[in-house]
C-alpha positions in Angstrom: 79.9 244.1 167.5 81.8 247.4 167.4 79.2 248.8 165.0 76.3 247.6 167.2 77.2 249.9 170.2 77.2 253.2 168.2 73.9 252.2 166.6 72.4 251.4 170.0 73.6 254.6 171.4 72.2 256.6 168.5 68.9 254.8 168.8 68.7 255.6 172.5 69.6 259.2 171.9 66.9 259.5 169.2 64.3 257.9 171.4 65.0 260.1 174.4 64.9 263.2 172.2 61.6 262.2 170.7 60.1 261.7 174.2 61.3 265.0 175.4 60.0 266.8 172.3 56.6 265.0 172.3 54.9 268.1 173.8 56.1 270.2 170.9 55.2 267.6 168.3 52.8 268.7 165.5 51.1 265.8 163.8 51.2 265.5 160.1 47.7 264.0 159.7 44.4 264.7 161.5 43.7 262.4 164.4 41.4 259.5 163.7 41.5 257.9 167.2 42.3 259.2 170.6 40.7 262.6 169.8 37.3 264.1 170.8 35.5 266.4 168.3 34.2 269.6 169.9 32.7 271.1 166.7 32.2 269.7 163.2 30.3 270.0 159.9 30.3 267.6 156.9 33.7 268.8 155.7 35.8 269.8 158.7 36.1 269.6 162.5 37.8 271.0 165.6 39.1 268.3 167.9 41.0 268.0 171.1 43.7 265.6 172.0 44.1 264.8 175.7 47.7 264.8 177.0 47.6 265.4 180.7 47.3 269.0 181.6 47.9 270.2 178.1 45.1 269.5 175.6 45.8 270.9 172.2 42.9 271.9 169.9 43.3 271.3 166.2 41.2 272.3 163.1 41.1 269.9 160.2 39.6 270.0 156.8 38.8 266.4 156.0 39.9 266.6 152.3 43.2 268.1 153.3 43.9 265.9 156.3 46.4 268.3 157.7 45.8 269.5 161.3 46.2 273.2 162.2 46.9 273.9 165.9 44.5 276.5 167.3 46.0 276.5 170.8 46.4 274.4 173.9 43.8 274.3 176.7 45.9 274.6 179.8 43.9 275.3 182.9 44.0 277.3 185.1 45.8 279.9 183.0 43.9 279.5 179.7 40.8 277.7 178.4 39.4 277.3 174.9 35.7 277.9 174.2 33.1 278.5 171.6 34.5 276.2 168.9 32.8 276.8 165.5 33.2 275.1 162.1 31.7 276.3 158.9 34.0 274.8 156.3 36.4 275.8 155.1 36.8 278.0 158.2 37.1 277.2 161.9 37.1 279.5 164.9 37.6 279.3 168.6 38.2 281.6 171.6 41.2 281.3 173.9 40.3 282.8 177.3 43.2 284.1 179.3 42.0 283.6 182.9 45.0 285.1 184.7 44.9 288.5 183.0 43.4 291.7 184.4 41.4 293.0 182.7 39.9 289.8 181.3 41.0 289.2 177.8 40.1 286.6 175.1 41.8 285.9 171.8 39.5 285.0 168.8 41.3 282.6 166.4 39.9 282.1 162.9 41.6 279.6 160.6 41.2 278.9 156.9 41.6 275.1 157.0 42.4 275.0 153.2 45.7 277.0 153.6 46.3 277.0 157.4 46.3 280.8 157.5 45.1 282.2 160.8 43.8 285.5 161.9 43.5 286.6 165.6 42.1 289.5 167.5 42.3 290.4 171.2 39.0 291.0 172.9 38.9 292.8 176.2 36.0 291.7 178.4 35.9 288.3 176.7 33.8 286.8 173.9 30.2 286.0 175.0 28.9 284.7 171.7 30.4 283.7 168.3 29.1 282.8 164.9 31.0 281.9 161.7 30.2 282.0 158.0 31.6 279.9 155.1 33.0 283.2 153.7 35.4 283.6 156.5 33.5 286.2 158.6 33.4 285.7 162.4 30.8 287.8 164.2 31.1 288.0 168.0 29.7 289.6 171.0 32.3 291.3 173.1 31.4 291.0 176.8 30.6 293.9 179.1 33.5 295.6 180.7 33.7 298.2 183.5 33.5 301.1 181.1 31.9 299.6 178.0 28.6 298.0 177.1 28.5 294.8 175.1 29.5 295.1 171.4 28.6 293.1 168.3 31.7 293.0 166.1 32.8 291.2 163.0 36.2 290.0 161.8 36.7 289.2 158.2 39.2 286.6 156.7 41.8 289.4 156.4 41.6 290.0 160.2 39.9 293.4 159.9 37.6 294.0 162.9 34.5 296.3 162.5 32.1 297.4 165.2 28.5 296.7 164.2 26.4 297.7 167.3 26.7 298.2 171.1 24.3 298.4 174.0 22.1 296.0 175.9 22.7 293.0 173.6 21.3 289.7 174.7 23.9 287.0 175.3 23.4 284.0 172.9 21.3 286.0 170.5 23.8 286.1 167.5 22.6 284.2 164.5 23.6 284.0 160.8 21.2 283.6 157.9 21.4 280.2 156.0 23.2 281.9 153.1 25.8 283.4 155.5 25.3 286.9 154.3 23.3 288.5 157.2 23.8 288.7 160.9 21.0 288.9 163.5 21.0 289.8 167.2 18.6 291.0 170.0 19.1 294.4 171.7 16.7 295.7 174.3 14.3 293.0 173.4 14.2 294.0 169.7 15.6 292.0 166.8 18.3 293.7 164.7 20.2 292.7 161.6 23.1 293.7 159.4 24.7 292.5 156.1 28.0 290.8 156.6 
């Protein structure tokens, strides 16, 4: 009986510690139930797990079965948007709503290795496309002093400006082979190699 009390106390301590640390818990395997897919292709997905006010978004390559945390959707301060999966890469935008000027962070994850690249985008991200080669092309929103920009970020995190001006929101598109980007500016179609 003397041994039972210390074991019970240890069990209670472990249980209370695990409940307190549940918010910081990082799962070892991709969720199969209790999760909602927000973007997917045949080999990978981005899913959200609802936990009250905090809703973490994870990227998961099905063959690897290891979740990679993108960020947590925690309104009213931040929201996640524009989820894209083109395996083995995943991308999403974290919009920081309480910052002035308005800033977004573009996250791109290689789901094979878990390596992540990010870039800050003032004015927000208005459109996003992703290739299987790890290139994310995005439209930076209009700011007070700047027109809209089309930019690309490669898998090393290098951001390059492609075009700027009166670019139509929602006009970004990638060719089926993932090597060319298209957009509309002033009503005219443009393209560039990625």
